[in-house]
N, C-alpha and C positions, 0 to 999 in steps of 0.2 A: 406838150410837157416832152420835154429828152427823156427815157428810161436807157439808164443804165444797168447793163446786163452783165453781173459776172463770171469771165470768159474761161476765168481759167481753175483750175484744179492745182491749189498752191504746194507746196514743198514743205511740210514738216520741219522741223529743229530736232534733233536727238540730245536729251541733253545728259542723260546718264544710264549706267545700267549696275545696281547694288542689288546683292543680294544678301536675303535674309533666309535665313536658315536652307531650305532644296530648292526657293524657289529667288525668280530674280525679277524684280523692279526696273520695269522700263519705262525711263522718265523721257517726257517728249511735250514741247509745245504746235501748236497749231497755229498757223497765221490770222490774223483778223478777219472774222466772217462776212465784213461788208466787203474785204477785199477779193474774196475767194469764192468761189463756189462750196456750196456748204457741205459736210463730210457728213459723210456715213458709214465708214468703216476705215480703221486702220490695218496694215497688216507689217507685222515685225518679221522681218527674215534675217537669216543667221549665214556668217560665211568662216570658213577656215584661215580662209588668205588674201581677204578681203575682196576679192576679184569675181567668185562662182557665189553667186547666192542660193540658196534653199531655205525650206521650213515655214512657208507662208504661215501664221498664228495671225488669224484674223480677228477683227473684234471690236469693240464700240470705240468713238470719238477720246475717251477718256485717259486720262495721262494720273498715275502711271500704270503700266499692262502691265499683270504679274503673269510669267510665265516661268517652267521649272528651269531649274538651274543646267548646266551642259557640265561633261565630266570634263571638257578640257576646253583650254582658249581660244574662243570668239570672238569675232565680230557682228555687230548688231547692227541694223537699218533701219528706216520704218520709210511707207508711205501712205498715201490715206486714199481713199474713193471718194468719189464724191456723187454725187447725185446727178444721176443723166448719165451713172455707166462710167464714168471719166475716172482716170487714174496718172497722181500725179506722180511727177518724177522723186526718186529715192532721194530720203533722206544724209544727210552726213553719219558716217559709221563710229560707231564707238568700241574699241577693244575692253575684253572683259575676262580677266582669271577668277577663274571659280577655286573657293577656298574650300575646304576639303575638311572637313570635323571627322577623326580619327577617335575614336576610343580604343582606352589600351588598357586590358585585363590583367591584373598582376595576381598569381596565383602567390598566397604564403603558403611557405612551407608547412607540414603538422610542425605541432608543439614538442619541443622533446622535454621527458621527464627525467 
């Protein structure tokens, strides 16, 4: 019987980055299990210029990933780590601009009699 070995750690696809309160939900899809080595973890990275990447936020293989919202506009990308300590290529990148919630306090003047 020929045995098919899943030889590659496939690249995930980054779908979107959506802000909810002070967090960002990073939505992604992983390629079908049968074609690729099984996912062990995924890592989200951040960039300000879409060239230099930092901030390895590693967790499980479930989408979406929730991380703290940045204070300025950034790019996100994701890659997966597969069983056997193999790492996939990085996904496409998604540009994200945070929405800031500002609360304005107005002080009413004292009543005049």
